[in-house]
Each structure stands twice: as structure tokens, then as C-alpha cells.
C-alpha positions in Angstrom: -41.4 -27.1 15.4 -42.3 -27.1 10.9 -39.6 -26.8 8.3 -41.1 -24.0 6.4 -38.2 -24.7 3.7 -34.5 -25.4 3.2 -32.3 -23.1 1.6 -29.2 -24.3 -0.1 -26.0 -21.8 0.9 -23.4 -23.2 -0.5 -23.7 -26.7 -1.6 -22.9 -27.8 1.1 -24.2 -25.5 3.9 -28.1 -24.7 4.2 -30.5 -22.7 6.2 -33.2 -24.7 7.5 -36.1 -22.4 8.1 -39.0 -23.0 10.5 -42.7 -22.1 9.8 -42.8 -20.5 14.1 -40.2 -18.5 13.2 -36.2 -18.3 13.2 -33.8 -20.8 11.5 -30.8 -22.6 11.8 -27.7 -23.4 10.1 -26.7 -26.9 9.4 -24.3 -28.9 6.8 -26.3 -30.4 4.0 -25.7 -33.6 5.1 -27.1 -32.9 8.5 -30.1 -32.1 7.2 -30.5 -34.9 5.0 -29.8 -37.2 7.7 -32.4 -36.0 10.4 -34.7 -35.5 7.2 -35.3 -32.1 7.3 -37.4 -30.9 4.5 -40.3 -28.5 3.9 -43.6 -29.6 5.7 -41.2 -31.9 8.0 -41.7 -31.3 12.1 -39.3 -32.0 14.9 -39.8 -31.9 18.5 -38.7 -29.2 20.7 -35.9 -31.3 22.1 -34.5 -32.0 19.1 -34.9 -28.2 18.1 -33.4 -27.3 21.4 -30.4 -29.7 21.1 -29.8 -28.5 17.3 -29.9 -24.8 18.8 -27.1 -25.5 21.4 -24.9 -27.1 18.6 -25.0 -23.9 16.9 -24.4 -22.1 19.8 -21.2 -24.0 20.3 -20.2 -23.7 16.3 -20.8 -19.9 16.8 -18.1 -19.6 19.7 -16.2 -21.9 17.6 -16.1 -19.5 14.5 -15.4 -16.7 17.3 -12.4 -18.3 18.3 -11.0 -18.6 14.8 -11.6 -15.5 13.8 -9.9 -14.1 17.1 -6.8 -16.5 16.1 -6.4 -14.5 12.9 -6.6 -11.0 14.3 -8.2 -9.2 16.8 -11.9 -8.0 15.9 -14.1 -4.9 16.9 -17.3 -5.6 18.3 -18.7 -4.7 15.2 -16.4 -7.0 13.0 -17.3 -10.1 15.2 -21.1 -8.9 14.6 -20.8 -8.9 11.1 -18.7 -11.7 10.4 -21.0 -14.0 12.7 -24.1 -12.6 10.5 -22.7 -13.7 7.5 -21.7 -17.3 8.6 -24.8 -17.4 9.2 -25.9 -17.6 12.5 -29.6 -16.9 13.9 -29.4 -13.6 15.6 -30.2 -14.7 19.1 -27.4 -17.0 19.0 -24.9 -13.7 17.7 -25.7 -11.8 21.0 -25.3 -14.6 23.1 -21.8 -15.0 21.1 -21.0 -11.5 21.4 -22.1 -11.6 25.0 -19.8 -13.9 25.8 -16.8 -13.0 24.2 -17.3 -9.5 25.9 -18.0 -10.9 29.6 -14.1 -12.9 29.1 -12.7 -9.8 27.8 -12.4 -11.1 24.0 -13.9 -8.4 22.5 -13.1 -4.7 23.8 -13.3 -1.8 21.3 -11.1 0.4 23.6 -8.4 -2.1 24.0 -8.4 -2.8 20.2 -8.2 1.1 19.1 -5.7 1.7 21.7 -3.3 -1.2 20.8 -4.2 0.0 16.8 -3.0 3.4 17.4 0.3 2.4 19.3 1.1 0.1 16.2 0.2 2.6 13.3 1.1 5.9 14.5 4.4 6.1 13.4 3.1 5.0 9.6 -0.5 6.6 9.4 -1.8 10.4 10.2 -4.0 11.1 12.7 -6.7 11.5 10.3 -5.8 7.6 8.8 -5.9 6.2 11.9 -9.0 7.8 12.8 -10.8 6.9 9.5 -9.1 3.4 10.0 -10.9 2.6 13.4 -14.0 4.0 12.4 -14.2 2.1 9.4 -13.6 -1.1 11.8 -16.6 -0.1 13.9 -15.0 1.5 16.6 -17.1 4.8 17.9 -15.7 8.0 17.6 -15.6 8.9 21.3 -13.8 5.3 21.8 -11.3 5.9 18.4 -10.6 10.0 19.6 -9.7 8.8 23.0 -7.4 6.1 21.8 -5.8 8.8 19.4 -5.2 11.7 22.4 -1.9 10.8 22.2 -1.1 10.1 18.5 0.6 14.1 18.4 3.7 15.6 17.1 5.6 12.9 17.6 3.4 10.3 15.7 2.9 12.4 12.9 7.2 13.5 12.6 7.7 9.8 12.5 5.1 8.9 9.7 6.2 12.1 8.0 9.7 11.3 8.1 9.4 7.7 6.7 6.9 8.8 3.8 10.4 11.4 2.9 13.2 9.0 3.3 10.8 6.6 1.1 10.1 8.8 -1.9 14.0 10.5 -1.5 12.6 14.1 -0.8 14.9 16.4 -1.5 17.3 14.4 -3.6 15.6 12.6 -6.5 13.6 14.0 -8.7 14.2 18.0 -7.5 11.7 20.3 -6.8 8.7 18.6 -8.8 9.3 15.8 -7.1 9.1 17.0 -3.7 5.9 18.4 -4.6 4.2 15.7 -5.3 5.6 14.4 -2.1 4.0 17.4 -0.1 0.2 16.5 -2.0 0.9 13.0 -1.4 1.4 13.8 2.5 -1.5 16.2 2.2 -3.9 13.8 0.9 -3.4 11.2 3.6 -4.6 14.1 6.1 -1.2 15.4 7.6 -1.6 18.9 8.7 0.4 21.5 6.4 1.9 22.8 9.7 3.0 18.7 10.7 4.8 18.6 7.0 6.2 21.9 7.0 7.8 21.3 10.4 9.0 17.9 9.0 10.2 18.6 5.8 12.6 21.3 7.4 13.8 18.7 10.3 14.1 16.2 7.7 16.1 18.6 5.1 18.3 19.5 8.1 19.4 16.3 9.1 19.9 15.4 5.5 22.4 18.5 5.3 24.5 17.7 8.4 24.9 14.4 6.7 26.3 16.1 4.3 28.8 18.1 5.4 30.1 15.4 7.6 
């Protein structure tokens, strides 16, 4: 295997590109210690050893990312490619993570919907999942249970936070309604919940 070039990435890391195709990400110190520079050759056994080292590092990177929070398949692939790891290692790592249940877009979408259904509209939840790389069909399925109850709780939270019916008068209330519409709540959901909210507030004031 002949080194074609060594590309510096951030001063500490480099990408060793081979004339036969492909590359390996190494630390600058490792590349220097191994004498990897343009025109130099290494044996196939040495290359295989470095490839296995890179595979381990890719898995370690993936586990570190998952330790911070769950990831969708799309997010994980993007992060590993940006690291950067070779495509072959990225795909091997993805296959390992999926085989052992570390990546599951269906589970991710369901848990995300459950966590945020009381704070976001269905449209907001859908767009958030799509941005994270969840397929539309998977996202729609996860949001199947996000109906009136979830929308009502999210709208009520906004109404309380913005002092609906209390502060600023009718103009302020109109701005709150416009804000909810921009967030993706339907007019029917907003109309229904503002009526409920006002009835509750009126009931509290008469106690």
C-alpha cells in the first residue's frame, strides 16, 4: 500500500490517503511515528492493523455520541463521516450498532414524540423528526397518538406562559393565537383550547 498524500485535518489529526484508494484517519503523531508520507509504502498486514484500529475508534466514537443522547441512523452516519472515518468503516459500525439495538429510528421517534408531545404541535414534532433523519412513514407512525390531548396540553402551556386573557388585552391575545398558528397548531385546536382555558380561568376567578 503506497501513501499518496497526508492531509492535515486540525493539527492533531490527519488523513492518510493511499494510491490504491481509500484513506485512514490517524493522529499526526502516529503518522510521523510510522513514517507515513507521500511515496512511502506499508505492507498489507500493517494496513490491516491500522484498519482494525480505526474500526475500534469508530465504535468508541459512536458509543461516546450515544452516551450524550440517542441518535437516529442518519445523525450517527453523518457524525461518523464527519469524524472522518472511511465509508467502509462507517457502514460496518452502523451495521454493528443496528444489530445490537443501539440504533432504532422507530424507538427514537416514539420516545421523542412522548417526551415533547405536551410542548410541541404535531407539525413541530414531525418536522423535528424529519430534520433528524427519521423517515416520514416512521415519524407519522410515532405521532399517531399525538392527538387532541397532546395538542391541548401544549397549547395550554403557551397560553399560561403568555398570560392569555390577562395581560395586554385583546391585541396581546391575538398575537398569542398567531404565534400558535405559526407553530403548526390548527385553528380548530387553538379555538377549542382557548375556550377551555378561558372557562377554567373564569371559574378560578369566581371561587
